[in-house]
N, C-alpha and C positions, 0 to 999 in steps of 0.2 A: 504494500500500500504506500503510495507516495506521501511525502510529508505535506502537511497543510500549507506550509510556506511555498512549496513548489507549485501546488495547485493554484495558490493565490497569484504567483508571478505569471503562470501560464494564462490564467484568466485575464490578467492585466494586459498581456501581450495581445490576446484575442480582442479585447475591447479597444485597443489602440489600432486594430486593423492589420496586425502583423501576420505574416504567413504561418501556415500550420507547422512548417519546419522550425520556425523561430519558437513557437509555443513548445514544440517537442524538445527543443534544445534545453529547456529548463529541466526536463526529466533526465536528459542525458547528463547534464551538469550534476544533478543529484547523485546519479549512479557513479560517476567518476569520483565524487566526494566520498561515497561509501567505500569504494575500493581504497582510496587514500587513507581513510580513517581506520581501515582494517576490519570493517564490518564483514566484508567478504572479499574475495579476489576475482580475477577474470583471466582467462587464458590469453586473451588478446584485447587490444583497444577496441577492435571491431565487435567483440562479444559484449563489452561494457556498453558500447553505443547501442547495440541491438537490444539489450535489456532495457535501456532507457526509452527507446522508441516503442517497445512493447508496452511499457508502463504508460506511455503517453497515449497510445491507441486505446488502452483499457480505461484510461481516465476521460476519454471522449474527444481527444484531439483528432480532427478529421484529416489524418495523414493517409495518403494513398499507398497501396502496396508497392514495393519496389518494382521499377520497370527494368527492362534489359534481359539479358540471357542468363540470369542467375537460376538458382534452384527453384523448382515449382513449389517445393515444400515451404520455402521461405515466404513466398507470396500467399500460400494457403494460411500460414500461421498469422501473417499480417491481417488477412481478412477475418480470421477467427478472433483476433485481438480486438478489431474494430467492432465486431458483432458482440463481443463480451461487454463492451461499454454500455450497450443497451440492457444487458442482463444484470449488470452491477447494481443498477437502481432497484431491480426486482429482488435480487438476493439481499440487499440492504433492508428492504421492506419485510421480507419473509424471515430474515435472520439466518439464512443458509450460509454455511462457511465452507471455504475450500478444504480439500482433504489435508489434514495435518501431517499425515505420513508423507505425502508427496511434497508438501512445502518444506518439511524438515530435510528430506533427502536432497532436494535441490539446493538448499542453503548449505548443507554439509559438503556437497560437491564443490560449490563455489568457494567455501572456506579453505578448501585444499589448494586452490589456485593461488598464483603469486599476485603481487601488487605492482609489478613493473608496468602493467598495461596502462596505469593512470599516471605514469611519470611524464613530466613535461616533454622529454625527448620522444617518448612513444606517441604522445598526442600530436606533436609537431610532425612526426613521420607520417601519421595517419592523415592529417590535414593536407600535407604536401602531396601525398599519393592521390587523395580524393580530388584535389584541385587539378592535378595532372590528367585525370580522366575526363575533365570537362574542357570544351573548346573555349577559346578566348571570347567568342560571341556569347556563349552561355554564362560565363563568369561576368561579363559586362552587363548582360540583361539582368542577372541576379542583383548586381550592385545598383542598377537603376531602380529596380523594384524596391530594394531596401531604402533607397534615398527618399522614395515617395512617402514612407511612413515615419520618417524622421521629422522632428520638430525643427523650427528655424535655428535654434541654438545648437542642436546636435549636428545639423547640416553645416553650420558655420565651422564648428569644431572639426568636422571631417574634412572640410575644404582646407582648413589651416594645416591639418596633419598631412594631407596630400601634397600641399605646396612644399612643406618641409621635406617630404620624401623625395619629391622631384629635385629639390635643391641639392640633395646629397648626390 
């Protein structure tokens, strides 16, 4: 279950008109923090991100399943997580709880994993690789979309930072 603070930040992002991926980023951040704090580990940075995205979908963030030529099982899982968001409200009303045996075994497995997946170097490697898989046009379009939801002060700060970067 995501922390209330994370749910609040995601809801704030939604009300500001930010993209679903931005809302989901709050859940990914929470998951990375859990690995860093030692609550559990992760086999890879990708796994930690996947857990965060799964939590986001289950919390009701309207994230589409991944596109591309990945595993069909991953897309199916994403669809079932999105569907689970609808049943979460029902289970809360009926008091139904997830299987404690299954929850316990999942957590035990994650506790056996390392914490290197949440290191700054691992996150930088992941971000660099992910950016490399996108074209310049896709990255530019994403930046333009992000700029539309920034306020004037944030836009000015971003422009100032860009100017400093170009000066270097």
